[in-house]
TIMI-2910 file (N, C-alpha, C, CB; in pm, 1 decimal, decimal comma, always signed):
<rs>
+----------+----------+----------+----------+----------+----------+----------+----------+----------+----------+----------+----------+------+
!      n_x !      n_y !      n_z !     ca_x !     ca_y !     ca_z !      c_x !      c_y !      c_z !     cb_x !     cb_y !     cb_z ! resn !
+----------+----------+----------+----------+----------+----------+----------+----------+----------+----------+----------+----------+------+
!  -2382,3 !  -1375,7 !  -1550,0 !  -2374,4 !  -1488,1 !  -1495,0 !  -2421,6 !  -1435,0 !  -1356,9 !  -2236,8 !  -1559,1 !  -1510,0 !  Met !
!  -2470,6 !  -1504,1 !  -1277,4 !  -2579,9 !  -1482,5 !  -1158,6 !  -2411,4 !  -1477,4 !  -1048,6 !  -2743,5 !  -1659,7 !  -1126,1 !  Pro !
!  -2476,3 !  -1399,1 !   -960,3 !  -2372,7 !  -1367,5 !   -868,0 !  -2325,9 !  -1469,3 !   -753,0 !  -2415,1 !  -1250,3 !   -807,6 !  Thr !
!  -2488,7 !  -1581,7 !   -753,1 !  -2423,7 !  -1691,6 !   -701,6 !  -2344,0 !  -1779,2 !   -756,8 !  -2491,5 !  -1751,4 !   -660,5 !  Asp !
!  -2316,4 !  -1741,1 !   -874,7 !  -2253,6 !  -1832,7 !   -957,3 !  -2092,0 !  -1843,2 !   -879,0 !  -2258,3 !  -1772,5 !  -1128,8 !  Asp !
!  -2018,8 !  -1990,5 !   -841,0 !  -1902,3 !  -1979,5 !   -760,3 !  -1775,3 !  -1908,6 !   -863,2 !  -1864,8 !  -2141,1 !   -698,6 !  Pro !
!  -1818,3 !  -1917,0 !  -1019,7 !  -1680,4 !  -1839,3 !  -1063,4 !  -1671,4 !  -1704,0 !  -1021,7 !  -1660,3 !  -1832,5 !  -1215,3 !  Arg !
!  -1825,4 !  -1638,8 !  -1019,9 !  -1804,9 !  -1524,5 !  -1006,8 !  -1779,2 !  -1476,3 !   -891,8 !  -1880,0 !  -1473,8 !  -1050,2 !  His !
!  -1740,0 !  -1516,7 !   -824,0 !  -1683,8 !  -1475,5 !   -695,5 !  -1508,6 !  -1502,9 !   -753,6 !  -1753,3 !  -1587,4 !   -540,1 !  His !
!  -1487,6 !  -1645,3 !   -797,4 !  -1400,8 !  -1669,9 !   -840,0 !  -1298,5 !  -1558,0 !   -912,2 !  -1444,9 !  -1755,5 !   -896,5 !  Gln !
!  -1365,1 !  -1470,4 !  -1023,9 !  -1331,9 !  -1402,9 !  -1082,1 !  -1294,2 !  -1249,1 !  -1003,3 !  -1416,6 !  -1419,8 !  -1172,5 !  Arg !
!  -1376,1 !  -1226,1 !   -946,5 !  -1377,7 !  -1102,5 !   -827,4 !  -1246,1 !  -1166,1 !   -736,0 !  -1559,7 !  -1089,9 !   -715,0 !  Trp !
!  -1228,3 !  -1264,6 !   -702,3 !  -1047,9 !  -1255,6 !   -641,4 !   -949,4 !  -1274,9 !   -694,1 !  -1002,7 !  -1330,4 !   -552,9 !  Glu !
!   -966,6 !  -1314,7 !   -835,7 !   -886,0 !  -1349,2 !   -928,8 !   -804,2 !  -1188,4 !   -947,7 !   -975,7 !  -1420,1 !  -1063,4 !  Thr !
!   -958,7 !  -1083,7 !  -1021,0 !   -922,1 !   -968,0 !  -1045,2 !   -828,3 !   -900,9 !   -924,9 !  -1042,7 !   -899,6 !  -1075,0 !  Ala !
!   -857,1 !   -906,2 !   -767,4 !   -823,0 !   -871,1 !   -649,7 !   -650,6 !   -911,1 !   -645,0 !   -925,3 !   -946,8 !   -542,1 !  Leu !
!   -652,1 !  -1011,0 !   -677,3 !   -497,8 !  -1084,5 !   -667,7 !   -423,1 !   -985,7 !   -737,5 !   -474,9 !  -1246,6 !   -745,4 !  Asp !
!   -485,8 !  -1013,0 !   -835,4 !   -375,6 !   -924,5 !   -943,3 !   -367,6 !   -773,2 !   -961,7 !   -402,8 !   -962,9 !  -1087,7 !  Arg !
!   -455,8 !   -698,0 !   -858,5 !   -444,5 !   -572,7 !   -830,2 !   -360,4 !   -558,4 !   -733,3 !   -551,9 !   -516,9 !   -806,0 !  Leu !
!   -308,7 !   -682,5 !   -660,3 !   -259,6 !   -643,7 !   -565,7 !   -123,1 !   -666,3 !   -574,8 !   -316,0 !   -687,4 !   -469,7 !  Glu !
!    -78,3 !   -742,0 !   -692,9 !    +50,4 !   -762,5 !   -750,2 !    +59,3 !   -622,6 !   -821,9 !    +63,4 !   -900,7 !   -849,9 !  His !
!    -11,9 !   -583,5 !   -865,8 !    +35,6 !   -456,5 !   -934,5 !    +86,0 !   -372,7 !   -843,3 !    -65,8 !   -384,1 !  -1008,8 !  Asp !
!    -18,2 !   -347,2 !   -714,2 !    +68,7 !   -261,0 !   -615,7 !   +161,5 !   -266,2 !   -525,9 !    +19,7 !   -216,9 !   -559,1 !  Ala !
!   +207,3 !   -384,7 !   -553,6 !   +326,2 !   -422,9 !   -461,4 !   +429,6 !   -442,9 !   -579,9 !   +300,6 !   -571,4 !   -353,9 !  Ser !
!   +398,9 !   -463,9 !   -714,7 !   +519,1 !   -389,0 !   -815,4 !   +510,4 !   -238,8 !   -810,3 !   +501,8 !   -429,2 !   -984,3 !  Asp !
!   +421,3 !   -178,3 !   -785,6 !   +477,4 !    -34,3 !   -786,4 !   +525,8 !    +33,0 !   -605,9 !   +331,3 !    +70,4 !   -865,8 !  Ala !
!   +523,1 !    -78,5 !   -500,2 !   +562,6 !    -35,3 !   -439,1 !   +756,2 !    -50,3 !   -421,0 !   +470,4 !    -67,4 !   -361,9 !  Glu !
!   +707,0 !   -180,4 !   -482,0 !   +876,2 !   -229,8 !   -524,6 !   +948,6 !   -148,2 !   -564,1 !   +901,5 !   -323,0 !   -628,8 !  Arg !
!   +871,7 !    -29,2 !   -686,0 !   +956,4 !    +11,9 !   -741,4 !   +982,2 !   +165,7 !   -681,7 !   +926,5 !    -10,1 !   -874,9 !  Met !
!   +865,5 !   +183,3 !   -602,4 !   +909,1 !   +320,4 !   -521,0 !  +1027,5 !   +295,4 !   -431,3 !   +786,2 !   +378,5 !   -422,2 !  Leu !
!  +1049,2 !   +201,6 !   -388,9 !  +1186,1 !   +141,2 !   -307,7 !  +1279,3 !   +141,6 !   -336,7 !  +1203,4 !    +39,5 !   -279,2 !  Ala !
!  +1296,1 !   +142,2 !   -513,5 !  +1396,1 !   +156,3 !   -565,3 !  +1434,9 !    +37,0 !   -655,5 !  +1475,4 !   +188,0 !   -473,3 !  Gly !
!  +1355,4 !    -59,5 !   -646,6 !  +1344,7 !   -165,2 !   -753,0 !  +1383,9 !   -169,6 !   -891,5 !  +1234,8 !   -189,8 !   -762,9 !  Ala !
!  +1536,1 !   -193,1 !   -948,0 !  +1565,2 !   -127,8 !  -1094,1 !  +1502,4 !   -232,1 !  -1223,2 !  +1753,6 !   -109,8 !  -1113,5 !  Thr !
!  +1434,3 !   -362,6 !  -1121,2 !  +1405,7 !   -426,2 !  -1259,7 !  +1243,2 !   -395,7 !  -1261,1 !  +1452,2 !   -609,8 !  -1272,3 !  Thr !
!  +1190,0 !   -353,8 !  -1384,2 !  +1064,9 !   -301,1 !  -1404,5 !   +970,0 !   -440,7 !  -1400,4 !  +1060,5 !   -209,8 !  -1549,0 !  Pro !
!   +879,3 !   -397,8 !  -1362,9 !   +708,6 !   -493,9 !  -1342,1 !   +707,2 !   -551,7 !  -1487,5 !   +524,1 !   -372,4 !  -1308,5 !  Pro !
!   +658,8 !   -662,7 !  -1509,4 !   +651,4 !   -733,4 !  -1620,9 !   +499,6 !   -743,8 !  -1653,2 !   +722,7 !   -865,2 !  -1604,8 !  Ala !
!   +480,9 !   -759,0 !  -1803,3 !   +341,7 !   -747,4 !  -1851,5 !   +278,2 !   -640,5 !  -1851,9 !   +267,0 !   -816,1 !  -1796,3 !  Gly !
!   +141,1 !   -706,8 !  -1880,2 !    +80,6 !   -524,4 !  -1907,0 !    -79,0 !   -576,2 !  -1840,7 !    +70,2 !   -441,0 !  -2146,0 !  Ser !
!   -142,0 !   -473,1 !  -1843,1 !   -293,3 !   -488,9 !  -1741,4 !   -346,6 !   -429,5 !  -1840,5 !   -324,4 !   -411,1 !  -1572,6 !  Trp !
!   -487,6 !   -543,4 !  -1831,6 !   -549,5 !   -521,7 !  -1911,9 !   -733,3 !   -558,5 !  -1782,9 !   -484,5 !   -622,0 !  -2064,0 !  Asp !
!   -822,2 !   -481,1 !  -1825,2 !   -927,8 !   -428,3 !  -1796,3 !   -990,5 !   -567,3 !  -1760,7 !   -988,3 !   -334,4 !  -1903,9 !  Glu !
!  -1045,1 !   -635,8 !  -1597,4 !  -1061,0 !   -807,8 !  -1620,0 !  -1258,5 !   -744,3 !  -1626,5 !   -978,1 !   -965,3 !  -1425,4 !  Pro !
!  -1266,9 !   -873,8 !  -1681,5 !  -1423,4 !   -868,1 !  -1723,2 !  -1492,5 !   -913,6 !  -1593,2 !  -1468,3 !   -975,6 !  -1860,9 !  Asp !
!  -1575,9 !   -837,6 !  -1552,6 !  -1626,7 !   -865,8 !  -1403,5 !  -1790,1 !   -826,8 !  -1423,0 !  -1536,5 !   -755,1 !  -1270,0 !  Leu !
!  -1860,3 !   -881,7 !  -1439,7 !  -2001,0 !   -895,6 !  -1453,7 !  -2069,7 !   -859,8 !  -1306,8 !  -2034,7 !  -1048,9 !  -1506,2 !  Ala !
!  -2134,4 !   -786,6 !  -1269,9 !  -2217,5 !   -793,6 !  -1144,2 !  -2142,9 !   -732,7 !  -1051,1 !  -2256,6 !   -930,3 !  -1096,7 !  Gly !
!  -2218,2 !   -732,1 !   -909,5 !  -2163,5 !   -645,8 !   -770,8 !  -2050,2 !   -735,7 !   -754,3 !  -2274,7 !   -634,3 !   -615,3 !  Pro !
!  -1950,7 !   -677,6 !   -665,8 !  -1837,0 !   -719,6 !   -615,2 !  -1925,8 !   -803,0 !   -496,9 !  -1719,9 !   -593,9 !   -573,4 !  Ile !
!  -1878,0 !   -960,0 !   -423,8 !  -1946,2 !  -1056,7 !   -355,3 !  -1925,0 !   -971,9 !   -190,0 !  -1869,4 !  -1231,7 !   -384,0 !  Pro !
!  -1996,5 !   -979,2 !   -146,2 !  -2017,2 !   -892,2 !     +7,8 !  -1911,7 !   -928,4 !    +68,4 !  -2149,3 !   -925,2 !   +111,6 !  Ala !
!  -1818,9 !  -1079,7 !    +71,0 !  -1722,4 !  -1119,6 !   +180,1 !  -1623,0 !  -1084,0 !   +146,8 !  -1706,5 !  -1243,4 !   +217,0 !  Asp !
!  -1592,8 !   -961,5 !    -31,4 !  -1477,8 !   -907,5 !    -72,9 !  -1465,4 !   -790,5 !     -4,2 !  -1469,0 !   -891,1 !   -208,1 !  Leu !
!  -1583,8 !   -752,1 !     +6,2 !  -1582,4 !   -545,3 !     -7,6 !  -1438,8 !   -520,4 !    +96,7 !  -1787,0 !   -428,9 !   +100,9 !  Val !
!  -1465,7 !   -519,9 !   +199,7 !  -1342,7 !   -512,3 !   +274,2 !  -1183,5 !   -469,4 !   +251,3 !  -1339,4 !   -616,6 !   +305,2 !  Asp !
!  -1182,3 !   -622,5 !   +139,2 !  -1030,8 !   -691,2 !   +123,3 !  -1020,0 !   -528,5 !    -16,4 !  -1021,6 !   -940,5 !    +41,8 !  Arg !
!  -1121,5 !   -525,4 !    -82,6 !  -1124,9 !   -411,1 !   -191,9 !  -1105,2 !   -298,9 !   -157,8 !  -1231,7 !   -395,1 !   -257,1 !  Ala !
!  -1202,6 !   -238,1 !    -59,5 !  -1194,1 !   -125,2 !    +24,1 !  -1040,8 !    -64,3 !    +36,2 !  -1250,3 !   -168,0 !   +163,0 !  Val !
!   -933,2 !   -190,6 !   +130,2 !   -863,9 !   -175,9 !   +160,8 !   -736,8 !   -144,0 !    +52,0 !   -878,2 !   -251,4 !   +235,1 !  Ala !
!   -789,5 !   -233,3 !    -43,1 !   -651,6 !   -229,0 !   -166,6 !   -707,1 !    -81,3 !   -201,0 !   -648,8 !   -373,9 !   -338,4 !  Leu !
!   -813,8 !    -29,4 !   -242,3 !   -836,7 !   +123,9 !   -267,3 !   -746,4 !   +225,5 !   -177,7 !   -993,4 !   +157,2 !   -235,6 !  Arg !
!   -767,5 !   +182,7 !    -95,2 !   -676,7 !   +307,6 !    -12,7 !   -536,9 !   +258,8 !    -39,2 !   -704,9 !   +323,7 !   +175,8 !  Glu !
!   -460,6 !   +173,7 !     +0,6 !   -290,9 !   +125,3 !    -71,4 !   -327,1 !   +167,5 !   -169,9 !   -220,5 !    -37,7 !    -90,7 !  Arg !
!   -374,9 !   +175,1 !   -312,8 !   -367,2 !   +225,6 !   -439,7 !   -382,2 !   +398,6 !   -392,0 !   -496,8 !   +151,8 !   -549,6 !  Gln !
!   -439,5 !   +444,9 !   -325,2 !   -438,6 !   +591,3 !   -325,7 !   -286,5 !   +638,4 !   -233,8 !   -598,8 !   +649,8 !   -246,1 !  Glu !
!   -273,5 !   +584,9 !   -143,6 !   -117,6 !   +613,5 !    -71,8 !    -26,7 !   +565,8 !   -196,0 !    -77,4 !   +504,7 !    +94,6 !  Arg !
!    +22,6 !   +431,5 !   -269,1 !   +149,0 !   +441,5 !   -352,8 !    +42,9 !   +580,4 !   -507,7 !   +219,4 !   +206,2 !   -425,2 !  Ile !
!    -35,6 !   +575,9 !   -512,8 !    -51,5 !   +713,2 !   -621,6 !    +33,6 !   +837,0 !   -606,1 !   -197,5 !   +776,7 !   -612,2 !  Arg !
!    -19,8 !   +867,9 !   -422,6 !    +31,9 !   +988,2 !   -376,2 !   +186,0 !   +980,1 !   -372,2 !    -27,1 !  +1020,4 !   -241,6 !  Ala !
!   +236,9 !   +882,1 !   -351,7 !   +397,9 !   +832,3 !   -332,3 !   +428,7 !   +844,2 !   -434,2 !   +444,4 !   +698,5 !   -286,2 !  Glu !
!   +397,4 !   +775,1 !   -551,9 !   +436,5 !   +809,5 !   -720,2 !   +427,0 !   +946,5 !   -735,6 !   +332,7 !   +742,3 !   -840,7 !  Leu !
!   +335,3 !  +1038,8 !   -738,9 !   +365,3 !  +1160,2 !   -768,0 !   +437,8 !  +1257,0 !   -710,4 !   +285,8 !  +1199,1 !   -781,3 !  Ala !
!   +472,8 !  +1229,8 !   -604,1 !   +530,3 !  +1287,2 !   -485,5 !   +714,5 !  +1239,0 !   -563,4 !   +456,0 !  +1192,5 !   -298,0 !  Ala !
!   +723,4 !  +1142,7 !   -556,6 !   +844,6 !  +1106,8 !   -649,6 !   +837,8 !  +1179,4 !   -781,0 !   +850,2 !   +950,6 !   -681,3 !  Ala !
!   +752,7 !  +1157,1 !   -873,2 !   +792,5 !  +1236,3 !   -974,5 !   +796,9 !  +1395,0 !   -952,8 !   +709,1 !  +1203,0 !  -1078,6 !  Leu !
!   +716,1 !  +1451,7 !   -881,0 !   +748,1 !  +1564,2 !   -848,4 !   +928,3 !  +1640,3 !   -818,3 !   +663,5 !  +1558,2 !   -742,0 !  Asp !
!   +934,3 !  +1520,4 !   -692,7 !  +1115,1 !  +1567,1 !   -664,1 !  +1185,0 !  +1559,7 !   -818,8 !  +1220,9 !  +1423,0 !   -537,3 !  Ala !
!  +1135,0 !  +1431,0 !   -874,4 !  +1258,6 !  +1422,5 !  -1079,3 !  +1217,7 !  +1549,6 !  -1097,3 !  +1198,2 !  +1287,2 !  -1275,5 !  Thr !
!  +1141,7 !  +1611,1 !  -1118,3 !  +1108,5 !  +1685,3 !  -1170,2 !  +1175,7 !  +1782,4 !  -1149,3 !  +1014,9 !  +1691,4 !  -1163,0 !  Arg !
!  +1184,6 !  +1849,6 !  -1010,7 !  +1235,1 !  +1926,2 !   -947,0 !  +1387,7 !  +1912,2 !   -969,5 !  +1186,2 !  +1914,0 !   -826,5 !  Arg !
!  +1502,5 !  +1785,1 !   -922,1 !  +1559,4 !  +1736,5 !   -967,5 !  +1637,3 !  +1792,9 !  -1134,0 !  +1487,6 !  +1643,9 !   -944,1 !  Gln !
!  +1541,4 !  +1747,7 !  -1185,0 !  +1547,6 !  +1751,8 !  -1379,2 !  +1573,7 !  +1910,5 !  -1357,0 !  +1356,9 !  +1698,8 !  -1506,6 !  His !
!  +1495,3 !  +2018,4 !  -1291,4 !  +1514,9 !  +2147,9 !  -1347,8 !  +1649,2 !  +2226,5 !  -1309,5 !  +1398,7 !  +2227,5 !  -1308,3 !  Arg !
!  +1679,6 !  +2160,9 !  -1208,9 !  +1792,2 !  +2205,8 !  -1127,4 !  +1925,6 !  +2168,7 !  -1214,9 !  +1789,2 !  +2130,6 !   -974,4 !  Phe !
!  +1918,5 !  +2024,3 !  -1255,3 !  +2039,5 !  +1996,3 !  -1347,5 !  +2047,0 !  +2081,6 !  -1433,8 !  +2044,3 !  +1877,4 !  -1414,5 !  Ala !
!  +1925,5 !  +2118,1 !  -1505,9 !  +1921,3 !  +2211,8 !  -1627,3 !  +2017,4 !  +2379,3 !  -1601,2 !  +1734,1 !  +2241,8 !  -1653,9 !  Asp !
!  +1948,6 !  +2409,9 !  -1444,9 !  +1983,8 !  +2503,0 !  -1442,2 !  +2141,0 !  +2512,4 !  -1395,3 !  +1893,6 !  +2557,9 !  -1382,6 !  Arg !
!  +2195,4 !  +2419,8 !  -1386,2 !  +2316,7 !  +2392,7 !  -1340,0 !  +2388,9 !  +2406,3 !  -1483,6 !  +2327,6 !  +2249,0 !  -1257,1 !  Val !
!  +2369,9 !  +2268,5 !  -1556,1 !  +2414,8 !  +2322,8 !  -1712,4 !  +2421,3 !  +2469,7 !  -1760,2 !  +2318,0 !  +2267,6 !  -1811,7 !  Asp !
!  +2276,2 !  +2490,0 !  -1775,4 !  +2335,6 !  +2642,9 !  -1833,9 !  +2415,0 !  +2732,6 !  -1752,1 !  +2223,0 !  +2736,7 !  -1871,6 !  Arg !
!  +2409,5 !  +2707,6 !  -1622,3 !  +2530,3 !  +2823,2 !  -1549,3 !  +2643,1 !  +2777,7 !  -1642,0 !  +2581,1 !  +2800,3 !  -1349,7 !  Ala !
!  +2677,8 !  +2644,7 !  -1630,7 !  +2792,6 !  +2587,2 !  -1610,2 !  +2873,2 !  +2596,2 !  -1772,1 !  +2761,0 !  +2431,9 !  -1544,1 !  Thr !
!  +2787,6 !  +2621,8 !  -1861,0 !  +2795,8 !  +2600,6 !  -2017,3 !  +2794,4 !  +2475,6 !  -2078,5 !  +2907,6 !  +2651,9 !  -2066,8 !  Gly !
!  +2740,5 !  +2415,3 !  -1980,6 !  +2790,0 !  +2225,4 !  -2018,5 !  +2653,5 !  +2184,6 !  -2069,1 !  +2845,1 !  +2094,8 !  -1849,9 !  Arg !
!  +2524,3 !  +2274,7 !  -2128,5 !  +2455,5 !  +2242,3 !  -2163,3 !  +2435,3 !  +2219,2 !  -2300,4 !  +2406,2 !  +2287,1 !  -2114,4 !  Gly !
!  +2534,3 !  +2245,0 !  -2387,1 !  +2573,6 !  +2221,4 !  -2517,5 !  +2574,2 !  +2120,1 !  -2607,7 !  +2660,1 !  +2242,6 !  -2519,7 !  Asp !
!  +2558,4 !  +1975,6 !  -2513,6 !  +2563,3 !  +1841,6 !  -2565,7 !  +2671,5 !  +1779,4 !  -2536,8 !  +2549,1 !  +1832,8 !  -2693,7 !  Gly !
!  +2718,4 !  +1636,1 !  -2619,4 !  +2806,9 !  +1572,8 !  -2575,7 !  +2931,5 !  +1616,1 !  -2646,9 !  +2774,6 !  +1444,9 !  -2580,6 !  Pro !
!  +3038,6 !  +1599,5 !  -2551,5 !  +3177,7 !  +1660,4 !  -2566,1 !  +3247,4 !  +1504,5 !  -2597,7 !  +3243,5 !  +1759,6 !  -2406,2 !  Val !
!  +3322,6 !  +1527,1 !  -2665,2 !  +3417,3 !  +1395,5 !  -2725,5 !  +3552,2 !  +1424,4 !  -2705,3 !  +3403,6 !  +1363,8 !  -2890,1 !  Tyr !
!  +3653,8 !  +1347,4 !  -2632,7 !  +3759,3 !  +1361,9 !  -2576,5 !  +3850,4 !  +1265,0 !  -2620,2 !  +3741,9 !  +1365,9 !  -2453,6 !  Leu !
!  +3937,9 !  +1272,8 !  -2788,8 !  +4051,2 !  +1148,4 !  -2886,5 !  +4155,6 !  +1177,6 !  -2759,5 !  +4134,5 !  +1205,2 !  -3105,7 !  Asp !
!  +4156,7 !  +1038,2 !  -2675,8 !  +4261,1 !  +1050,2 !  -2589,1 !  +4370,5 !   +977,5 !  -2662,5 !  +4229,6 !   +996,5 !  -2448,4 !  Val !
!  +4366,7 !   +942,7 !  -2782,0 !  +4475,4 !   +878,9 !  -2872,6 !  +4564,4 !  +1003,0 !  -2939,8 !  +4398,5 !   +780,1 !  -2999,3 !  Asp !
!  +4501,1 !  +1106,8 !  -2934,3 !  +4573,1 !  +1215,2 !  -3013,7 !  +4727,6 !  +1302,6 !  -2950,7 !  +4450,3 !  +1327,5 !  -3031,9 !  Ala !
+----------+----------+----------+----------+----------+----------+----------+----------+----------+----------+----------+----------+------+
</rs>
């Protein structure tokens, strides 16, 4: 498809819209949203270079994605540390043997 075709520009805009929406979903998740993002991601079919007037938008999106990636990595690291701590507490208190059931009717 020629890069001067209006559909070429529209495809790039649509791809950026979708990526920005995905970034917003990730930011909501980091902020504590309990509803997971809907849908799956498929690689867009983009032939040819990005239109010049969309480059700044794409660069800003890339910077946003890098910030989100760093925040997700930090959150994952904090979760791992918390899980390791909980495992140590369970081992120290003897509560790591699995579920315990109490028959309150007996």
